[in-house]
C-alpha positions as CSV (number, residue, x, y, z in Angstrom):
1,M,110.5,1.3,-122.4
2,T,114.0,2.7,-120.9
3,D,116.9,1.0,-121.0
4,T,116.3,-0.9,-117.6
5,P,114.6,-3.7,-117.6
6,K,110.9,-3.7,-116.5
7,I,111.9,-6.2,-113.0
8,A,109.0,-9.3,-114.0
9,Q,109.0,-10.8,-111.1
10,T,111.4,-11.3,-107.9
11,A,111.8,-14.8,-108.7
12,P,112.9,-17.4,-111.2
13,Y,111.1,-19.2,-113.9
14,P,111.7,-23.1,-112.8
15,L,110.1,-24.8,-116.1
16,E,110.6,-27.8,-118.6
17,V,113.0,-27.3,-121.5
18,E,113.2,-30.7,-124.1
19,A,116.7,-31.5,-125.3
20,G,117.7,-29.1,-129.1
21,K,115.0,-27.0,-128.6
22,S,115.1,-23.1,-128.7
23,Y,113.4,-21.1,-126.6
24,F,113.3,-16.7,-126.5
25,W,114.3,-15.4,-123.0
26,C,112.3,-12.0,-123.1
27,S,114.8,-9.4,-121.7
28,C,113.3,-6.7,-121.4
29,G,110.7,-7.4,-118.8
30,Q,107.7,-6.6,-121.2
31,S,106.3,-9.8,-122.1
32,A,102.9,-11.4,-121.4
33,K,104.2,-14.2,-122.6
34,Q,107.2,-13.7,-119.7
35,P,109.9,-15.7,-119.6
36,F,109.5,-16.1,-123.0
37,C,109.3,-13.3,-125.8
38,D,106.4,-11.4,-127.4
39,G,108.0,-8.9,-129.0
40,S,107.4,-6.4,-126.3
41,H,110.7,-5.1,-127.0
42,K,110.2,-3.6,-130.6
43,G,111.8,-0.6,-130.6
44,S,113.6,-0.1,-127.4
45,A,117.1,-1.3,-127.2
46,F,115.9,-4.7,-126.4
47,A,116.2,-8.1,-127.8
48,P,115.4,-12.1,-126.6
49,V,117.9,-13.9,-125.6
50,K,117.8,-17.6,-128.0
51,Y,118.1,-20.4,-125.1
52,T,118.7,-23.7,-126.7
53,A,118.4,-26.8,-124.3
54,E,121.4,-29.6,-124.3
55,A,119.1,-31.7,-122.1
56,S,115.2,-32.5,-121.8
57,K,115.1,-30.6,-118.2
58,K,113.9,-28.0,-115.4
59,V,115.9,-25.1,-115.3
60,F,115.0,-21.5,-114.1
61,F,114.9,-18.6,-115.7
62,C,115.7,-15.8,-114.6
63,G,112.3,-13.2,-113.8
64,C,113.5,-9.8,-112.1
65,K,115.9,-9.2,-115.6
66,H,119.5,-8.8,-114.0
67,S,121.0,-12.1,-114.2
68,A,124.7,-11.6,-114.6
69,K,123.9,-15.3,-116.6
70,A,121.1,-14.2,-118.7
71,P,119.0,-16.2,-119.7
72,L,118.7,-18.2,-116.4
73,C,118.6,-16.7,-113.1
74,D,121.6,-16.2,-111.0
75,G,120.0,-15.2,-107.7
76,A,120.5,-11.6,-108.7
77,H,117.0,-10.4,-107.6
78,K,118.1,-11.3,-103.6
79,V,119.6,-8.2,-104.2
80,L,117.0,-6.0,-105.9
């Protein structure tokens, strides 16, 4: 695995989150459980990013792994 994340998909993952619950976003792009971590990063420079929902709502997790606002989408996939 390189220091560049694998692009899991070129669109965000829209998901409903629950207030107070923590989610661990995959930063390497290798996880089979996208957009969440399954441990595939082990042995690399990558680590999951913890996201704790402040409210129960729909959020858009980054799918391209290039967002400057990780773990949430900032539209970076549009220029890849």
